[in-house]
N, C-alpha and C positions, 0 to 999 in steps of 0.2 A: 504494500499499500503505499500510498504517498500524502505525507502530512506539508499543509501549507505553513509557514510559519518566518518570524523574522531572525535571520542569522544573528547571532552574538559576537560572531567571527570574522564575518566579511563584511556586516553591515547592510548586507542586502535583504530588502523587506520583501516579503510576501514570496520568499522562494520557496522551492519545493525540496524536501528532505524525505529521501528514501529510507524505510523502517527496516531495521537490519536485525535487530534483536529485542524479544517481548518478554516480560516477566509481570509476575501478579504483585497487585497490591495489597497486602496481607489477604485477608480471607474474603475480599469483596469479588462479588462476581458479574458487577457492571462496572470495571474502572480497571485499566492495566497501565504498567509503564512500558514505554516503548524507546529503546535507543536508534537513533534516525542519522543519518548523516547529509547534510547540504549540497545539493545539486551543483553548486557555483564553486566553493572551497573545499569539500568532500570532510569538513571537520564536523563533528559529532555533537549533540544535545540530546536530553533526554526529555520525552513528552509524556505528561499525565493525562490520558486518554478516559473520556466518559463514554461508554457504550449505550446504545439503545437495543439494537437489532441483534445482537452478538453477545455471548459471553465471555469471560476473561479465559475459558477454555479454547478458544476458537484460535487459530494459526493467522493472525492478521499480518504477519510480515510476507504471507505469501497470496493475500487477498489482492485483486485487482480494482486499480482506481485509487481515487482521492477520499479524504474522510469525510469529505461533504456527500459525495455518493455513496459512502459504507454506513452513513449516518453515525459518523463519530465526531465528537466534539474534544478540542483540546482544553483541558483545565487549565494546565500549568506548564512550564517551560524549563528547563535547567541546562545551561544557564539562560538567564532571559537576556533579551536584549535591551540595551542599555542606549539611550540617544547618546551620540557624540556630542552633540550641540549644547552650550552654556543654558542654562535657563532662560526663559522671559525672550527669546529671539523669536520673530515672526514666523509661521510656516513656511511661506515663499523662500527666506532665506535661509532656514532650516534645511529645507530640500538641497539647495545649492551647495552648502558646507558639508552636507552629508555625502551629497555627491562626490565631492573631492575625497572625502574621508575613505570612501568605496575605492575611488580609483587610486588612492595612494596606497591602501593595502594589496591591490591586484598590480602594483608595480607599474601604473601608467602614470609618469611622473607628470607629461605635457598636459592630459587631462585634469590631472589633481590641480596644476598650477593656474588653468584656465578657469575651473570652477571656484579656486578660493580667491581669486581676483574679482570674479561675478559676485561672491560673497559681500566682499567690501564693497564694489561698485551699487548693489542693490541696496546693502545698508544704508550708506550714505545718502541715498535717494528718499530712503524712509526718514531718516534722521532729520532731513531737512529737504523737504519736499519743493519748498519754493524755489529751488537752484537745481532740480532733477535734468534742468535741460543743459546745465554746464557741464563742461568736462569732469572728469572723475578727478585729475589733477587741480582744477578750480574749485571744486567741492571740497576739496581736502583743506586747502587754503582758507576758505570760507569758515569750516567748521572749527580750525583751529582759531581764526580771528575772531570771531563770536563766543569761544571759551567754550565749545562743545565738546574739543579735542583738545588734550596739551599739545604743546609744542612737540615733545617727544614723541606721542602718538602720531601726531602728524608726519613727522620724518619717516616712522616706520611703517605709516600708511603708503607713503611714496615708495618704500623700498616691495612692497608687494603689490604695489601698481607697476612699477617697474618690471618685477621679476614674473608678474602675471603677462605683461604685454610680450615678454621674452617666449613665454610658454606658447601663446598663440602665434606670435607672428617671426620668433627669432628662427633662424637656420639650424642652431644648434639644437640637440634635444635637452630638454629640461631634466637636470640631474636630481637623485634622490635626496642629494643634502639640500637643495633648493625648494623642493617640494614638501620636504617636511617643515623647513623654515617658513614657508607661507603658512603652513597648516598651524605653526605656533602663532603666528601673526595673527592670523585669521580668528582663531579662537580668544586672544588676547584682548582684539576689537570687539570682537561679540560681548565678551565680558563687561568691558569697559562701558561699551554703549548699549547695553540693554539690560545684563544681568544686574550690575549694581545699581543703576537707576531702580530698577523693579523692586530690590532688595530695601533701598530706602524709602520708597512708596509705601511697602509693606510693613515696616517699622512704624514709620511715622502712623499708619492706620492702627495700630494698637494703641495709641495714646488716647487716653480720656481726655477732655477738656479741662478737667481739674488737673491731672497730669501737665499738660500744657501750661496751666496757670503758675505751677509751682516752678518748672523749668524758666518761665519766661521773669518770674520773679526774684530767682536764684541769680539769674544772668544781670 
């Protein structure tokens, strides 16, 4: 049988896992554990499966079809897929960043560099939509000038912009070192631009008006 899941190793979502070995969940007749391997990277995961039209004695490894066709549900997976994107990042930017992460894991350095640059490009448009029609170079300068990026972050942004351009337009292939450096910057940029502001907002939301008054009075 084939199980659809998100691979915790290569990061591909909704990928097919091929069932390899089945074992029972204690004395339950309506659920089993299944060791399966990702069709993309060949690495394994264990799935806790709920059974509807089968019993735990059925040999599901030899069954033909997907878990949906066989009326089997995935209750849990180990290890579970964990998003590689920092928290509070918009969904479209998360998609671009994780495409870069998957390309990086697959050894596709040029594709990874291009996607990390796109992550930066779209992020700056979300942060400063009034200047979305400007070049990425101009947008970065504007974000630094209006205080939304530090000077150091601005300088680092230009590094990923230039390296990303090389990945798309350069004649020499992107290197593993460059692609990994782009990923580290993209992660830092997303954390600084989205995760930290969200954390501050959430923390401020915990304060009651009374607490705010005490803080103000103490100041």
